[in-house]
N, C-alpha and C positions, 0 to 999 in steps of 0.2 A: 500531624494533621492530614497529610497525604495518605499515610498508612491507614488512618481511620477511615478515610473516604474509600480507599481500595477495599478495605474489609467490608464496608457497608455494601459496595457494589457486588462483591463476591457473594455476600449473604443474600442479597436481592436476587442475583442470578440463580443461586442454588434453590431458593424458594420458588422462583419461576419454573425451574426445571421440575421440581417436585409437583407443583400444581399441574403442569402440562402432563407429566407422567400419570398422576392420579386421574386426570380427566380422560386421558387415553385408555387407561385401565377400566374406568367406569363405563366409558363409551363402548369399549370392546366387549365388556360383559353384557351390556344392554342390547347390543346389536349382534345377536348370535348368527343371524343369517348372512350378514355382511362381513367379508373377510377384511381384516386390518392389513393394509399395505402401506409400508413406510419406506421412503427413499431418502437418501442423503446426497447433496450436491455440493461440490467444492466450486463456488463461484469464481474464486481467484484463478484456479486452474482452468476453468472454462473460459474465462476472459482471455487468458494468455494462449489458449489452445485453439481458439476460433480463428478463422481467416482474418476477420476484421481486427481481432485482438492482436494478431501478429503484425498487421499493418500499423496499428496504433503504437505497438511497442517499438517498431522500426522508426516511426516518426518521432517518438519520444527520445529514442537513443540519438537520433540525428540532432534534435534540439539540444540535448544534453552535451553532445560534442561541441556544437556551436557555442553554447554558453560557456563551457570550460575553456574554449579557445579565447574568450574575452579576458580570462584571468592570466593567460600566459605572458602577455606584455608586462603586466604589473609585477608578476613574479620574477620575470627576467630583470626588470629594473631593480627590484629589491636585491636580487643576487648580485648585480653589478655594483650597487652601492655597498653591499656587505663586503664584497671582495675588495673593493677600493679601501673601505674602512679598515679591514684587517691588514692590508698591506701597508697602510700609512698611519695607523693609529699611534705608533711610537714617535712619529715625526710631527704630528699635528699638534697645534696648540690646544690648550684646554677648551677654549671657545670653539675652535674648529671641530674638535672631537665631539663636544656637546652638540653642536649643530648637526653633525652627521648622524649622531644617535637620534636626534629629534626627527631628521629626515627619514631615517629607517623606521622609527615608530609610526610616523604619519603614513608612510607607504604600507606598513603592516596593517594599520587601521583601514586604509583604503581597500586593501586586498580582502580583509575580513568582511567589510561592509559589502563589497562586490559579491563575495561568496554567499553571504546571507541573502542578498537581492536575487542572485541566480537561483538559489535553493527555493526561495519563495515563488519565483516565476515558474520553476520546474514543477512545483507542487500544483500550481494553477493549471499548467499545461497538461499534466498527467490526469488531473481530475476532469478537465475539458475533454480529453480523449477517452477516458474510461467510463464516465458517467452515462453516456448514451448506450454504451455496450452493456453496462450493468442493468439499465432499464430494459433493454431488449431481452437480455438473458432472463430476467425475472418474468417477463411475459412468456417466454418459451417454457420456463419451469412450470408456470401456471397451466399452460396449454398441455404440456406433457402430463402433468398431474391429472387434468380432466380426462385426456384421451386414454391414458394408461390406468385410470381409476385408482390413483394413489389416495390413501386416506390422509397422508401427511408427507411432505417433503421438507426436510430440515437442512439448514445451511451448515456445512461441516465446520466452519469457523465460529459458529455460535457458542457462547458460553454454555457450559453444561454438557456438551457432547464430548464425552471422554473416549468413547469407542463406538464404532459403527461397523457392523459386519460388511465385508467387501461387497457382498451380493446386494446390499442396499444402495450402493453408490450408483447414481444415475447420471453422473457427470458426463460420461461419454455419450449417452443418449441425448443429453441437453446440447452438447457441442455439435453432434451430427445434425440435430434438428435446426439449430441456429445457423449452421453453415448452409443447410438446404434452403432456408428462407432467404439467404443472401443478404 
């Protein structure tokens, strides 16, 4: 089922790329006076390379360390119970051994639930930090496109871009412009 969905998505992406390529070719042939200028930008690289992006990454890393610190006491408790269980498992009664195993399973579930909660919160934090940068970068890309008279600027991570000549990459230009704007 998932494979069929992925195949359909790939097919739609390929069709979209072919339509865009055909439109560009037709447009390029029709507008002989106007030079076709295409650029490629890596938004992910631009986000992590801008001054604000580095600050956001540092804040995210700090939040991640804090969140992971919340797991340490639970993991220490689990290790202590496990160590105690291993040292006493041969002298414990069946009921006591069963209870220790239940305690370990419960603590393991708590650790897993806490880990999932932390991962969910980190995803929210990351998006909260990155979304405004992405919006600003898109505005800068549009501005650079107008000022530098690009016909088209493509996102490097987009489906269908298998190769782009290095000379087409405008990521550094976008980063410099973004950092200038502050």
